Phi, psi and omega in degrees: 000145173266116187244121176256131181243131175249110174277101188268019176275123187283348181267124178283001181299121184303340184283353181288127184298330178304322182296315180296323179292317178300319178292322180294311179303319181290320179299310183299318180294315178299315178301330180273003175096002179283151168277134185229142169232133183241134175235128179255121180305321183295341181264358183270147176236105182208151180278161173272159179277136183245342185204165185292327184293320176294321179297321182275348178274154174293148179270167178227037182250121180305321182293323177292324177297312178305315181295313175299322178295323179296314182294317180299319182289322189292140166267334180222135182243129178243126177239124173245135179205161173274162175265124180235111180055042172082004181212175175297155173304148185300325182293327174293309178306317176297325176293314180297321176299318182287321184289313189273056182276161172301141181098324177263303190268332179206162184286132178305138178079359175244147184260339180230053181235052182307130183262002184255022179297161182085359176250149177248170179212153168235134176247126176248125180239126173260147182205159182282324181277166176296140185302321181297323177296314180303314185288313187268313185285311185270352176078004182045043187295321183294323178289318180298318178299315176299314181292309187275309192278343181240295181291315181293321180304322183267007173103358186279127173184148007285157178238117177255161183222150174231126178252125179241110185262171174054041185308318187286337180265003179292129171293167176296327177295317181288331172294318178294324177291321176296318179299320178294316180297316177293323175298321176295323176294322175297320178297326180274351181071027182238000000 
């Protein structure tokens, strides 16, 4: 399977657990014989969209071309990101807006013509609160929006998720357990 990984943490500090999770997923996938490409949000330089005309026009940004190439190449997409104010970081949302433009992700002028059908996805979200609180009390609205309104809109499905809560309180043993679990997800291509 061809697996594209988007490490969606905007902070390039190697100590961020999202980076370790992206690497664990990648290692597991490679060890199982999958082809893997990894894109790190923190390494990209691209503008944010400010108007509809820019969104509808072709872009001329090499990092955005690389990001779109990764998605076009992938059969399975894995996105890992921290939860910031109930949703993915704004910079990750900006990348998705730039990548999933008319002409690439859906036909211009049509609202339900996702061109990325046939791909599956896994979203891994790290957060400070317990995952059950995010899902039950807060309704996981940021995750639902990413699944339904962005990935589902362009035709990607099924979309599975993994929530890792209480990230600051995880012991080293619990972090290692999560890395092993994510490595196994990568090996299975899920």
